[in-house]
N, C-alpha and C positions, 0 to 999 in steps of 0.2 A: 385675453393677453395675446398680442401679435408675436408670432414665433415662427422662425424659419427652420424647417426640418429636412434632413437628408434621410430617406428610408432606403436601406440596402437589403433586399430580400430576393432570393432566386426563384421561389415559388410564385408563379404569376397570380394565382387566386388569392394567396395570402397578401401579396404586395398590393393588389388592387383593393382588397377589402380594407386593409389598414389605411391606405391612402384616402379612401372614401370617408372612413370614420374621422380621420384627422382633419380633413378639409371641411367636413360638416360642422366641426367644432372650432373652426376659425383659424386653423393652422395652415401655413403655406408649406406645401410638400413637394419635393422633387424626389422621384423614385428611381432606383437603379437595380438591375438584376445581378450585378457582379461587384466584387470588391474593387477590381481594377477601375471600373467606370466610376464607382463611388468616390474613390480617392482622387481621380481626375477632377470630378465635380468640386470636391472639397478644396482643391487647389485654386479653383477659379472663384468659388463663392464661400463666404464666411457664414457657416450655419450656426444657429444657436444650439441645436440638438442633432445628434446623429443616432438613428435608431437602426441597428444592424443585426442581421441574423449571425449566429456564431459560425454555422457550417455553410460555406459558400463554395461554388466551383472556383478553383484557383485560389486566390488569396482569401484567407479566412476573415471572420469578424474581428479576431484579435489583431490581424494585420491592418485592418481598417482603423481600428481604435489607435493603434500605435502611430500610424501615419497622421491621422487627424489631430491627435493630441500633441504630436511633435510640431505641427504647423500652427495649431490654434489651441493652446492649453486651456483656454476658458470654455471651449465647446463642451457641452454636457453629452456624454456618450452612454447609450443604453444598449445592452446586449439582449437579443432574443434567442432562446435556445430550447430545443426539444430534449436535450440531454444535459441538465445542469450539473456536470461533474464538478467536484470541489476544486480540482486543480485548474480547470479552464476558467472557472469563475474567479478564483484568486488571481490568476494571471490577468484577466480583464480588469479586476479591481486595481491590481498593481500598476497597470498602465493608465489608470485614471478614470475607468468607467464609473458612472454614477451608481448603477444597479443593473439587475438583469430581470427579464420577464420570461416566464416559461411558456412554451407553445403547448397547445394552441392558445393564442391571446384572445380568450373569449369574454373576459371581464372588461367591458368597455370602461366602466367606472374606475377600475384599478389602473387601466392604461392611462386614462386622462389625469387621474391623481398623480401618477408617477411622472407624467410629462410636466404637470404644474410644479412639482418639486424640483424636477430637473431644470426647468426655466428659471426658478428661483435661485438655484445654485449658479446657473449661468450669470444671472444678474449680480450675484454677490461674489463671484469668483475673484474679482480684482482686489477685494478686501480680504478674502480668505479662500485660498486655493483649495483646501480640503475641508469640507464641512463635517461637523460631528457625526452625521449619519454615515458618511463614507468611512470615517475612522472606525466607528462601531462595527460596520459591516465587514471591513477588512480584518479587524480584531477577532470577530466571531469565527470567520472562515479560517483564519490562520490557527486559532485555537483548536478548531475541529480537525484540521489537518494534522496538527501535532499529536492529538489524541489517537488518531488512526495509526500513527507511526509507532506507538508504544506496544502494540499487540505482540509483535515478535520478540519483545524484550521484557515481557512480563514474567515474573517468577522469582523464586528465592534460591534456585539451584546454583551451584558453583559455576556450571557451564554458562548460565545466563548472566550471572554477575560478571563473568569474564567478558562477555560480549558487551555489556553495558560500559565496562571500563574502557574497552577498546574504542567504542564509539565516542565516548567523552574525550579520549586523547587524540583522536584523528579527525573528528568532525570539522574543526575550524582550521583545516589545512587544505592545500590544493593537491595533495598527493593522490594519485590514482589508486582506487581500491578495487580488489577482486573478491566478490562474495561467493563462497563455495557452500553448497548444501543441497540436499535432496529437494525435490519438488514439494512445495507447500510449507517450507520451513520459515518463510517470511523474508525472503531476500529483498523484495522491493520495499518492504516496510523498513528494513534496516537502511536501505539506500536513502529513503525519505528522511529517516532519522538523521543520517549524516548530512543531508542537505539542509534541513531545518535547524540543525545545530551549528551551522557554519555562517560565515559573514555573507554568504550568497543567499541566505534564507528568503530575502525579499525579491529575488530574481527567479526566473522560471526553473522549475523542475520538470524535465521532459523525458518520459520513459518510452522505450520502444522494445518490443519483444522481437528479437531477431529471428526466432524460430517460427513465429506466427505469420510472417509476411513472405510471400513468394520471392525467390532470389532475384528474379528480374525486376521486381518492384522495390526491393529493399534499398538499392542505391539511391533512387530518386526520393524515397522517404527520408533517408538520412541526410542527403545533401541538396535536395530540391532539384528543380529542372527549369530550363529556359523555355519560353514560348516557342513552339515549333520544334522542340528537341526530338519528338517522336509523334506518331499518330495519336491524336487525342490530347496533346499538350497545347490546349487552346490559350493558355495564359501562363505566365511565369508563376512558379510556386516555390516558396522557401522551404528548406528541409528542417529536420529536427535539430541539427547542430546550430543552424543559423537562428532558429527560434529560441534556442537555449543560451544564446549569447549572454555572458556574465553570470550564468547559472550553472545548472548541473544536467548532464545527459546520463541517463541510466540505460545501459545496454544489457538487456536481460537475454539469457540463453545465447551468449556470444559464441559458445562452442559450435553452434549451428551455422555460423557465417562462412560463406564461401571463401576460398583462398584469394580471389581477386579483390573482394571487399576488405579482407583482412589487411591488404597492402594499403588501402586508402585510409582505413581507420588508424594504422600505424603512422601514416603521414600526419593525420590531424593531431595525434598525440605528440608527435615530435615537433612538427612545424606550426601547429595550430592554424592550418589553412587548408582549403580545398576549392574545387570548382563545382558548380551545379552541373548536372547532366545537360550536355549540349551547350555549355557556357565556356567562355574563354577567360573571363575575369576571375582572378583569384580572390577568394573571400577569406578574411582573417576573423577568427573567433577566439574568445576567451571563455572556455568552458572547463569545468571539472568533469572527468569521466569516472563513473562508477559502473563496473561491469559485474555480471553474475552468471553462473552456470551450475547445472547439476551434473556436468560431465567431469571426467578425470582429464584435465587439460595436459597434465604431464604425459599421460599415456597417449593422448592425441598428438602431442608434439613428437613423441618417439615413433609413432606411426605415420608421421608426415601429413597428418590431417589438420594440423594447426601450426602456424608459424611460431618458431621459437622466439624470434625477436619481438613479436607482438605479445607473446605470453609473458616475457620478462618485463615488457613495458606496462602490461596490465597488472602484473603480480607485485606491484611495489609494496602494497600493504594487503596481505590476504586476511580475510575474515571468514573463519570456518563456523558455519551454523550447525549445531548438533540436531539430529532428528529428535522428534518428540519422545520416542521411546527411550532415549538416553537421558531425558530430564523429566521423567514422568511425575516427579514430586511437584512439578510446576502445573500439572493438569488441574488441580482444584482451583488455583488462581485464574487460569485461563477459562475454565468452565464458568466460574462466577462472573468474570468479565464479559463473556459472550451472552450469558443469560441476561445481565443487566442491559447490555447494549441492544440486543435483539428485542427484548421485552419492551424497552422504551420505543424502539422503531415500530414495533407491531402494536403498541398501546395495550400491552398485557401485563399482568402482575404474576410472575412465576416466583414462587418462594424459595427456590433453590433446588438442591439435589439431595436425595436420601443417602445416608452413609454407605449402605450396601451397593447402591448404584455408582457412587463415587469410587469405591474400591475396584469395581469392574472397569470403570473408565481408566483408572490408573494402571490396571493390569494389561490392558489392550495394547497392541504394538503400534497402531496408528500409521499404517504404511503411507497414508496421504498427509501425515503430519498435521500442522496447525489448520490448514485449509480443510482437511477432513473433519477435524474436531468442530470447527466453526459451523460447517455445513450440517453436521449432526445436531448440534445445539439449536440451530435455526429450525430444523425440521421438528424437533421435540417441543420447542416453544410454540410453534404454530399449531401443533396438534393438541397440546395440553389445554385443559380448561383453565379459565382465568382464576387465579388465586390458588392453584394447586402446585405441587412439587414434582420434580422428575424422579421417578421410582425405577426399581429394577425391571419391572415388566414393560416399561417404556423403551428399554434399550433394545436394539436389533439383535437377532440371534447370534450373529458373528461375534459380537462383543460379549454376550452372556456365555457363549461356548468357549471363548478364548481363555477364560480364567481356568476352566476345568482341564483344558488340554495340557497345561503346564504341570499338573500334579498327578502323582500316582499313589493311591492309598494302598499300603502294604498290609494293613491290618485286617484284610478280608472285608466281607460285606458289613455295611453299617446296620446296626440293630435299632429299629425304630419301635418306640412304645406305642401302645394303643392310643395314647393321648396326643401323639405327635411330638414334634420338637420345635424349638425356636431356630429357624434356619439361619438367620443373621447371626445369632449368638454362636451357633455351631461353627459357621464358617470363620468367624472372628477368632474363636478359640483354636481352631485348627491352624490358622495363620500364626497365631501366637506361639503354639507348640512347635511349629515348624521353624520359626526364628530362634526359639530357645534351643532346639536340638542342633541347629547349624552353629550357633554360638558356642555351645558346649563342645561340639566336635572340634572347634578350632581354638579352644581355650579362651573364648570371649573376645577374640580379636575381630573387630567389626569389619575391617577391610577384607579379611579372609572369609568371613561369613558372607559378606556381600558377593564376593566372587563365587562362593559355593552355591549361593542361591540365584546367581545370574542377575543380581540387582546392582544398581549404582550404590555406592556407600551412603550418599546423602539420602537416597530413597529408604534404605534400611534404617537409617537413624531416625527419619521422620516416623516410620512405622513403629520403631521402638519407643519413641516419645508418646505416641498415641496409646500404646499398650502398657505404659508404665514400666518399661524394661531398661530404660537408658541408665538410670543411676545404678541399678544392680550390676550391670555389665561394664560400666565405666570403671568401677573399682577393680574388676578382674583384669581389664586391659592395662590399667596402671600398674598392677602387680606384675603382669607379664613383661611390661616395658622396663620395670625396675630390675627384674630378674635378668633380662637380656643385657642390661647395661652393666651388670656387676661382673 
């Protein structure tokens, strides 16, 4: 099949190797080392297929696809990537890419089969712009993205039900959202849930960690730069705001942003416009901004470290994410979710978690929040034998010891018989007696008992359910409420 291909690849060895394979199989190939040169070629020549690397110096493969599809909608575009992240792949598909190939492209047969399919799409494009293959691929990737967005909002606690309700109410608006919470509580996942629950869901979601990029580079990352703007600016590059046009920009750790950049972010929020670094042309964008921080911005404003006008612009709708220790009744749900997710990825069968191990996971404070929990479960799944369960002895010492640090036994030393004891039953019984003692101390009022035990009320209720105590003390609380009302 005669086919005209534009190959855009900055690595010379890869570019020459692919060009040779394609030409040996009857394809006509023009190769380019940069996105800018590739776009210029596409303006002069109508290509049947564009094969472009995702990561290029200057303009990216996404920019190449956007430009090519804008000028020639029927051209079949294929992305080559060494890091096939879900969001970049979805963005390429959204712009009309046929599919993507992972580096290194060592499977010649797979490459040729993909090109044959792409050529067929090109030939049929005038009858059907989007073939079933593309629809299916887009659908799969979007479904996968939506699943990843649910991790931070899994659970049955009142706190997480409140977060889900807020997301449902504000997702399909253009209001600016400020997500507040400790590191690891799932701020980016909530931002993604807001994006994919909105009318912008088919447009780009562009995240940037303001604290992870040096201050002198952050401005050019956000707003892009013009060719020649500074040493090393060999080509024009668009920034994150421009790339996110019609979609959502997620500014993570915005509390780390310098005062000078804060002024420019304020302008984007107010005027929806900016200039690239070294540029004179004003660029208009339509983006929704979702920001996040683990800092106390009100305190930063009071200390003159954060602009109060920007704070009020960002804080239109605040979403406060609770730390995991304040919703530990959600831990079993999260643990099961991570075991299933990681076991599938690692191709293992882990049967779950033993009750005593789960009790310790619920009792631990989780200073790293959901991220720490997920990392622990991944480690346990990797180390466990296929078909086994996570047990008490699998947990690290800091978690096993954390349970003991919160309790003081006043009854003196424990007497052990020669035959030994059932440790799990003994611990379970002690926990039950502790809850009963606390409830009796406060006349069966669960809220007061939870405060006395330093637990959330919902956590206490879940424990009472498991130990068969709920019905017994519900009647006591009802009697207390009746007495108080008389």
